[in-house]
Structure formats: C-alpha cells, structure tokens
A tleap script that builds the chain and sets N, CA, C and O, in Angstrom:
source leaprc.protein.ff14SB
mol = sequence {
  NMET LEU ASP ARG ARG VAL ALA ARG PHE GLY
  ASN ALA ALA GLU VAL TRP ASP ARG LEU ILE
  PRO GLN THR ILE ARG ASP ASP THR ARG LEU
  SER GLY LEU SER GLY GLY VAL LEU THR VAL
  VAL THR GLY SER ALA ALA THR SER PHE THR
  LEU ASP ARG LEU LEU ARG SER GLY VAL ASP
  HIE GLN ILE MET THR GLY THR ASP GLY LYS
  ILE THR ARG ILE ARG LEU ARG VAL GLY ARG
  VAL SER CGLU
}
set mol.1.N position { 5.240 -3.610 -6.739 }
set mol.1.CA position { 5.154 -2.552 -7.844 }
set mol.1.C position { 7.072 -1.331 -8.199 }
set mol.1.O position { 7.924 -0.826 -8.930 }
set mol.2.N position { 6.624 -1.555 -7.211 }
set mol.2.CA position { 8.099 -0.135 -6.753 }
set mol.2.C position { 9.592 -0.862 -7.412 }
set mol.2.O position { 10.478 -0.527 -8.198 }
set mol.3.N position { 9.169 -2.333 -6.359 }
set mol.3.CA position { 10.741 -2.804 -6.567 }
set mol.3.C position { 11.404 -3.148 -8.032 }
set mol.3.O position { 12.577 -3.006 -8.377 }
set mol.4.N position { 10.473 -3.563 -8.660 }
set mol.4.CA position { 10.763 -3.893 -9.995 }
set mol.4.C position { 11.070 -2.405 -10.589 }
set mol.4.O position { 12.236 -2.153 -10.893 }
set mol.5.N position { 10.334 -1.678 -10.716 }
set mol.5.CA position { 10.546 -0.325 -11.068 }
set mol.5.C position { 11.688 0.462 -11.317 }
set mol.5.O position { 12.179 1.030 -12.293 }
set mol.6.N position { 12.059 0.258 -9.654 }
set mol.6.CA position { 13.528 0.260 -9.151 }
set mol.6.C position { 14.623 -0.525 -9.876 }
set mol.6.O position { 15.689 -0.050 -10.269 }
set mol.7.N position { 14.112 -2.112 -10.032 }
set mol.7.CA position { 15.141 -2.578 -10.600 }
set mol.7.C position { 15.768 -2.221 -12.248 }
set mol.7.O position { 16.840 -2.317 -12.844 }
set mol.8.N position { 14.325 -1.745 -12.533 }
set mol.8.CA position { 14.526 -1.283 -14.396 }
set mol.8.C position { 14.928 0.596 -14.186 }
set mol.8.O position { 15.802 1.074 -14.909 }
set mol.9.N position { 14.513 1.102 -13.603 }
set mol.9.CA position { 14.971 2.125 -14.002 }
set mol.9.C position { 15.860 3.406 -12.707 }
set mol.9.O position { 16.104 4.610 -12.784 }
set mol.10.N position { 16.137 2.233 -11.502 }
set mol.10.CA position { 17.335 2.731 -10.983 }
set mol.10.C position { 16.157 3.526 -9.785 }
set mol.10.O position { 14.976 3.222 -9.615 }
set mol.11.N position { 16.939 4.583 -9.098 }
set mol.11.CA position { 16.522 5.290 -8.267 }
set mol.11.C position { 15.465 7.007 -9.027 }
set mol.11.O position { 15.243 8.106 -8.518 }
set mol.12.N position { 15.190 6.556 -10.038 }
set mol.12.CA position { 14.346 7.151 -11.343 }
set mol.12.C position { 13.439 7.625 -10.592 }
set mol.12.O position { 13.136 8.743 -10.175 }
set mol.13.N position { 12.689 5.591 -10.391 }
set mol.13.CA position { 11.540 5.728 -9.895 }
set mol.13.C position { 10.980 5.868 -8.854 }
set mol.13.O position { 9.760 5.966 -8.716 }
set mol.14.N position { 11.812 5.894 -7.985 }
set mol.14.CA position { 11.623 6.906 -6.665 }
set mol.14.C position { 11.694 8.186 -6.670 }
set mol.14.O position { 10.909 8.961 -6.123 }
set mol.15.N position { 12.837 8.497 -7.417 }
set mol.15.CA position { 12.118 10.070 -7.694 }
set mol.15.C position { 11.168 10.824 -8.250 }
set mol.15.O position { 10.791 11.901 -7.789 }
set mol.16.N position { 10.870 10.449 -8.961 }
set mol.16.CA position { 9.184 10.188 -9.612 }
set mol.16.C position { 8.018 9.823 -8.610 }
set mol.16.O position { 7.006 10.232 -9.179 }
set mol.17.N position { 7.693 9.325 -7.546 }
set mol.17.CA position { 7.602 8.776 -7.269 }
set mol.17.C position { 7.233 10.267 -6.113 }
set mol.17.O position { 6.088 10.476 -5.712 }
set mol.18.N position { 7.943 10.800 -5.885 }
set mol.18.CA position { 7.900 11.440 -5.099 }
set mol.18.C position { 7.840 12.783 -4.929 }
set mol.18.O position { 7.602 13.401 -3.892 }
set mol.19.N position { 8.139 13.315 -6.341 }
set mol.19.CA position { 8.316 14.411 -7.360 }
set mol.19.C position { 6.577 14.854 -7.453 }
set mol.19.O position { 5.882 15.625 -6.791 }
set mol.20.N position { 6.282 13.877 -8.707 }
set mol.20.CA position { 4.380 14.029 -9.149 }
set mol.20.C position { 3.659 13.726 -8.333 }
set mol.20.O position { 3.668 12.678 -7.688 }
set mol.21.N position { 2.851 14.719 -8.248 }
set mol.21.CA position { 2.270 14.488 -7.532 }
set mol.21.C position { 0.943 12.734 -8.220 }
set mol.21.O position { 0.776 12.307 -9.362 }
set mol.22.N position { 0.378 12.289 -6.969 }
set mol.22.CA position { -0.388 11.240 -6.993 }
set mol.22.C position { -1.500 11.259 -8.126 }
set mol.22.O position { -1.641 10.279 -8.858 }
set mol.23.N position { -2.457 12.643 -8.285 }
set mol.23.CA position { -3.637 12.659 -8.907 }
set mol.23.C position { -2.475 12.562 -10.611 }
set mol.23.O position { -3.033 12.026 -11.569 }
set mol.24.N position { -1.639 12.853 -10.737 }
set mol.24.CA position { -1.163 12.728 -12.090 }
set mol.24.C position { -0.308 11.315 -12.326 }
set mol.24.O position { -0.520 10.670 -13.353 }
set mol.25.N position { 0.543 10.911 -11.468 }
set mol.25.CA position { 0.991 9.259 -11.680 }
set mol.25.C position { 0.586 8.677 -11.851 }
set mol.25.O position { 1.139 7.728 -12.406 }
set mol.26.N position { -1.451 8.617 -11.414 }
set mol.26.CA position { -2.185 7.446 -11.735 }
set mol.26.C position { -2.423 7.390 -13.000 }
set mol.26.O position { -3.079 6.422 -13.385 }
set mol.27.N position { -2.063 8.183 -13.794 }
set mol.27.CA position { -2.758 8.173 -15.331 }
set mol.27.C position { -1.009 8.004 -15.844 }
set mol.27.O position { -0.873 8.339 -17.021 }
set mol.28.N position { 0.022 7.650 -15.310 }
set mol.28.CA position { 1.152 8.047 -16.317 }
set mol.28.C position { 2.042 6.452 -16.268 }
set mol.28.O position { 1.701 5.906 -15.218 }
set mol.29.N position { 2.497 6.045 -16.620 }
set mol.29.CA position { 3.708 4.163 -16.813 }
set mol.29.C position { 5.401 5.329 -17.242 }
set mol.29.O position { 5.532 6.167 -18.135 }
set mol.30.N position { 6.347 4.897 -16.236 }
set mol.30.CA position { 7.977 5.111 -16.722 }
set mol.30.C position { 7.392 3.437 -17.953 }
set mol.30.O position { 6.733 2.404 -17.828 }
set mol.31.N position { 8.090 4.074 -18.894 }
set mol.31.CA position { 7.824 3.345 -19.806 }
set mol.31.C position { 9.824 2.644 -20.466 }
set mol.31.O position { 10.059 1.636 -21.133 }
set mol.32.N position { 10.743 3.591 -19.962 }
set mol.32.CA position { 11.623 3.190 -20.857 }
set mol.32.C position { 12.971 4.672 -20.130 }
set mol.32.O position { 12.747 5.862 -19.908 }
set mol.33.N position { 14.201 3.905 -19.974 }
set mol.33.CA position { 15.243 4.970 -19.877 }
set mol.33.C position { 16.543 5.032 -20.680 }
set mol.33.O position { 17.437 4.616 -19.944 }
set mol.34.N position { 16.994 5.351 -21.798 }
set mol.34.CA position { 17.805 4.803 -22.266 }
set mol.34.C position { 18.377 6.619 -22.976 }
set mol.34.O position { 17.649 7.526 -23.378 }
set mol.35.N position { 20.090 6.567 -22.877 }
set mol.35.CA position { 20.918 7.114 -23.210 }
set mol.35.C position { 20.262 8.631 -22.229 }
set mol.35.O position { 20.321 9.848 -22.405 }
set mol.36.N position { 19.637 7.695 -21.144 }
set mol.36.CA position { 19.558 9.807 -20.388 }
set mol.36.C position { 17.754 10.285 -20.421 }
set mol.36.O position { 17.109 11.047 -19.702 }
set mol.37.N position { 17.286 9.241 -21.870 }
set mol.37.CA position { 16.055 9.626 -21.853 }
set mol.37.C position { 15.417 8.923 -20.918 }
set mol.37.O position { 15.731 7.734 -20.861 }
set mol.38.N position { 14.034 9.588 -19.629 }
set mol.38.CA position { 13.119 9.170 -19.752 }
set mol.38.C position { 12.099 9.091 -20.440 }
set mol.38.O position { 11.649 10.176 -20.808 }
set mol.39.N position { 11.168 7.530 -20.984 }
set mol.39.CA position { 10.086 8.046 -21.382 }
set mol.39.C position { 9.258 7.637 -20.410 }
set mol.39.O position { 9.535 6.901 -19.464 }
set mol.40.N position { 7.363 8.562 -20.897 }
set mol.40.CA position { 7.174 8.451 -19.883 }
set mol.40.C position { 5.304 8.198 -20.864 }
set mol.40.O position { 4.767 9.177 -21.384 }
set mol.41.N position { 4.940 7.423 -20.890 }
set mol.41.CA position { 3.781 7.158 -21.218 }
set mol.41.C position { 2.522 7.454 -20.981 }
set mol.41.O position { 1.820 6.465 -20.770 }
set mol.42.N position { 1.796 8.856 -20.928 }
set mol.42.CA position { 0.491 9.208 -20.255 }
set mol.42.C position { -1.003 8.742 -20.989 }
set mol.42.O position { -1.238 8.760 -22.197 }
set mol.43.N position { -1.705 8.427 -20.161 }
set mol.43.CA position { -3.118 8.154 -20.125 }
set mol.43.C position { -4.047 8.699 -21.246 }
set mol.43.O position { -4.777 8.065 -22.009 }
set mol.44.N position { -3.757 10.511 -21.113 }
set mol.44.CA position { -4.444 11.105 -22.454 }
set mol.44.C position { -3.840 12.268 -22.331 }
set mol.44.O position { -2.938 12.518 -21.531 }
set mol.45.N position { -4.359 13.069 -23.184 }
set mol.45.CA position { -3.469 14.822 -23.808 }
set mol.45.C position { -3.570 15.482 -22.652 }
set mol.45.O position { -2.486 15.867 -22.214 }
set mol.46.N position { -4.647 15.777 -21.920 }
set mol.46.CA position { -5.305 16.652 -20.504 }
set mol.46.C position { -3.808 16.086 -19.475 }
set mol.46.O position { -3.024 16.886 -18.965 }
set mol.47.N position { -3.713 14.856 -19.378 }
set mol.47.CA position { -2.787 14.445 -18.148 }
set mol.47.C position { -0.943 15.021 -19.163 }
set mol.47.O position { 0.155 15.303 -18.685 }
set mol.48.N position { -1.299 14.982 -20.235 }
set mol.48.CA position { -0.057 14.889 -21.026 }
set mol.48.C position { 0.851 16.758 -20.701 }
set mol.48.O position { 1.963 17.266 -20.558 }
set mol.49.N position { -0.361 17.044 -20.738 }
set mol.49.CA position { -0.023 18.410 -20.960 }
set mol.49.C position { 0.040 19.508 -19.699 }
set mol.49.O position { 0.792 20.475 -19.575 }
set mol.50.N position { -1.513 18.791 -18.382 }
set mol.50.CA position { -0.928 18.780 -17.157 }
set mol.50.C position { 1.007 18.939 -16.448 }
set mol.50.O position { 1.758 19.719 -15.864 }
set mol.51.N position { 0.938 17.280 -17.186 }
set mol.51.CA position { 2.703 16.824 -16.990 }
set mol.51.C position { 3.344 17.826 -17.337 }
set mol.51.O position { 3.686 18.554 -16.405 }
set mol.52.N position { 3.631 18.130 -18.333 }
set mol.52.CA position { 4.424 18.925 -19.240 }
set mol.52.C position { 4.401 20.633 -18.598 }
set mol.52.O position { 5.442 21.240 -18.348 }
set mol.53.N position { 2.966 21.241 -18.400 }
set mol.53.CA position { 3.828 22.207 -17.690 }
set mol.53.C position { 3.902 22.013 -16.024 }
set mol.53.O position { 3.826 23.019 -15.319 }
set mol.54.N position { 4.036 20.838 -15.489 }
set mol.54.CA position { 4.950 20.780 -14.086 }
set mol.54.C position { 6.229 20.586 -14.021 }
set mol.54.O position { 6.842 20.916 -13.006 }
set mol.55.N position { 6.819 20.052 -15.028 }
set mol.55.CA position { 7.532 19.428 -15.557 }
set mol.55.C position { 8.583 20.511 -15.982 }
set mol.55.O position { 9.782 20.510 -15.704 }
set mol.56.N position { 7.674 21.711 -16.935 }
set mol.56.CA position { 8.960 22.743 -17.337 }
set mol.56.C position { 8.369 23.842 -16.196 }
set mol.56.O position { 8.487 24.986 -16.633 }
set mol.57.N position { 7.707 23.791 -14.724 }
set mol.57.CA position { 7.961 24.574 -14.123 }
set mol.57.C position { 9.267 24.429 -12.686 }
set mol.57.O position { 9.444 24.821 -11.533 }
set mol.58.N position { 9.842 23.693 -13.619 }
set mol.58.CA position { 11.532 23.091 -12.469 }
set mol.58.C position { 10.991 21.529 -11.429 }
set mol.58.O position { 11.384 21.281 -10.289 }
set mol.59.N position { 10.083 20.744 -12.203 }
set mol.59.CA position { 10.288 19.314 -11.725 }
set mol.59.C position { 11.395 18.380 -12.826 }
set mol.59.O position { 11.881 17.250 -12.785 }
set mol.60.N position { 11.429 18.936 -13.286 }
set mol.60.CA position { 12.024 18.452 -14.355 }
set mol.60.C position { 13.436 18.573 -13.721 }
set mol.60.O position { 13.973 17.589 -13.212 }
set mol.61.N position { 13.972 19.674 -13.754 }
set mol.61.CA position { 15.057 19.530 -12.958 }
set mol.61.C position { 15.813 19.250 -11.716 }
set mol.61.O position { 17.035 19.331 -11.587 }
set mol.62.N position { 14.477 18.732 -10.333 }
set mol.62.CA position { 14.505 18.490 -9.781 }
set mol.62.C position { 14.459 16.972 -9.783 }
set mol.62.O position { 14.641 16.191 -8.848 }
set mol.63.N position { 14.135 16.714 -11.218 }
set mol.63.CA position { 14.431 15.034 -11.228 }
set mol.63.C position { 15.698 14.634 -11.401 }
set mol.63.O position { 16.348 13.729 -10.877 }
set mol.64.N position { 15.976 15.512 -12.282 }
set mol.64.CA position { 17.880 15.556 -12.999 }
set mol.64.C position { 18.395 15.705 -11.894 }
set mol.64.O position { 19.348 14.927 -11.919 }
set mol.65.N position { 18.382 16.338 -10.672 }
set mol.65.CA position { 19.316 16.419 -9.824 }
set mol.65.C position { 19.281 15.011 -9.142 }
set mol.65.O position { 20.328 14.511 -8.732 }
set mol.66.N position { 18.067 14.365 -9.018 }
set mol.66.CA position { 18.011 14.061 -8.096 }
set mol.66.C position { 18.179 12.237 -8.196 }
set mol.66.O position { 17.832 11.365 -7.400 }
set mol.67.N position { 19.006 12.140 -9.815 }
set mol.67.CA position { 18.643 10.884 -10.444 }
set mol.67.C position { 20.419 11.311 -10.726 }
set mol.67.O position { 21.205 10.510 -11.233 }
set mol.68.N position { 20.798 12.685 -10.290 }
set mol.68.CA position { 22.625 12.124 -9.884 }
set mol.68.C position { 22.765 12.514 -11.938 }
set mol.68.O position { 23.805 12.441 -12.593 }
set mol.69.N position { 21.420 12.885 -12.452 }
set mol.69.CA position { 22.320 13.315 -13.977 }
set mol.69.C position { 21.743 12.197 -14.951 }
set mol.69.O position { 21.561 12.434 -16.145 }
set mol.70.N position { 21.439 10.837 -14.312 }
set mol.70.CA position { 21.250 9.756 -14.736 }
set mol.70.C position { 19.557 10.217 -16.024 }
set mol.70.O position { 19.042 9.494 -16.877 }
set mol.71.N position { 19.270 11.322 -15.697 }
set mol.71.CA position { 17.837 11.389 -16.284 }
set mol.71.C position { 18.387 12.871 -17.320 }
set mol.71.O position { 18.625 14.058 -17.097 }
set mol.72.N position { 18.394 12.383 -17.958 }
set mol.72.CA position { 18.830 13.785 -18.567 }
set mol.72.C position { 17.622 14.942 -19.111 }
set mol.72.O position { 17.508 16.162 -18.993 }
set mol.73.N position { 16.922 14.017 -19.669 }
set mol.73.CA position { 15.468 14.699 -20.487 }
set mol.73.C position { 14.464 13.671 -20.609 }
set mol.73.O position { 14.621 12.516 -21.005 }
set mol.74.N position { 12.851 14.548 -20.008 }
set mol.74.CA position { 11.885 13.546 -19.969 }
set mol.74.C position { 11.691 13.869 -21.372 }
set mol.74.O position { 12.160 14.871 -21.913 }
set mol.75.N position { 10.511 12.390 -22.317 }
set mol.75.CA position { 10.090 12.279 -23.658 }
set mol.75.C position { 8.159 11.686 -22.808 }
set mol.75.O position { 7.736 10.797 -22.069 }
set mol.76.N position { 7.755 12.576 -23.368 }
set mol.76.CA position { 6.032 12.297 -23.161 }
set mol.76.C position { 5.612 11.879 -23.996 }
set mol.76.O position { 6.090 12.226 -25.076 }
set mol.77.N position { 4.425 10.846 -23.985 }
set mol.77.CA position { 3.466 10.267 -25.304 }
set mol.77.C position { 2.824 9.667 -24.560 }
set mol.77.O position { 3.262 9.020 -23.608 }
set mol.78.N position { 1.053 9.857 -25.059 }
set mol.78.CA position { 0.655 9.471 -24.965 }
set mol.78.C position { -0.115 7.986 -25.642 }
set mol.78.O position { -0.430 7.874 -26.827 }
set mol.79.N position { -0.319 6.907 -24.564 }
set mol.79.CA position { -0.850 5.564 -25.269 }
set mol.79.C position { -1.349 4.790 -23.868 }
set mol.79.O position { -1.962 5.358 -22.965 }
set mol.80.N position { -1.018 3.588 -23.870 }
set mol.80.CA position { -1.823 2.667 -22.483 }
set mol.80.C position { -1.106 2.945 -21.621 }
set mol.80.O position { 0.099 2.958 -21.871 }
set mol.81.N position { -1.462 3.193 -20.608 }
set mol.81.CA position { -1.138 3.316 -18.827 }
set mol.81.C position { -0.592 1.856 -18.322 }
set mol.81.O position { 0.470 1.364 -17.940 }
set mol.82.N position { -1.871 1.479 -18.537 }
set mol.82.CA position { -1.657 0.232 -17.861 }
set mol.82.C position { -1.092 -0.874 -18.853 }
set mol.82.O position { -1.270 -0.780 -20.067 }
set mol.83.N position { -0.125 -2.350 -18.033 }
set mol.83.CA position { 0.534 -3.378 -18.631 }
set mol.83.C position { -0.088 -3.912 -18.672 }
set mol.83.O position { 0.085 -5.025 -19.169 }
savepdb mol mol.pdb
quit
C-alpha cells in the first residue's frame, strides 16, 4: 500500500509514516494533495483532535520541512478511513 501512496503523494507518505505514531495513523487516511494542502481523513472526532494537537506541537513543521515545502498546510476532516 505504501507504494501506491508514494506514487500519489511523493515522499509525503513516507514522512507521514515516520512522524505520526502508529496508534493515530491506524485511524487516518491521506486523502488528497492539492496546491500544497494535504487533506487527511480521520475516523473520529477524537482522532482528529489528537492529531490536531500533535501537529500543532511542531510536527506540522517537521512534515513541511521533510517534504521540502511540497506541503504547506494540513487539513483534517472526519470521515470514512477505509477505502
């Protein structure tokens, strides 16, 4: 599955997997990347809140740096995680 995500999101998928803890990643799905905005779907409001806190603690800047500026913003929305 990582190969398909890498083709779609470039190294953003690898950076995401490296920086976001497995317990949070299990309830998320990278949904889209357009105009520098990475859209992430979360399975619940609780996961969205936890991920938001994590991103605001500085992980968002690590993601932006790790993708060489390809991602400038991360948008979260609650929805269906399984494809």
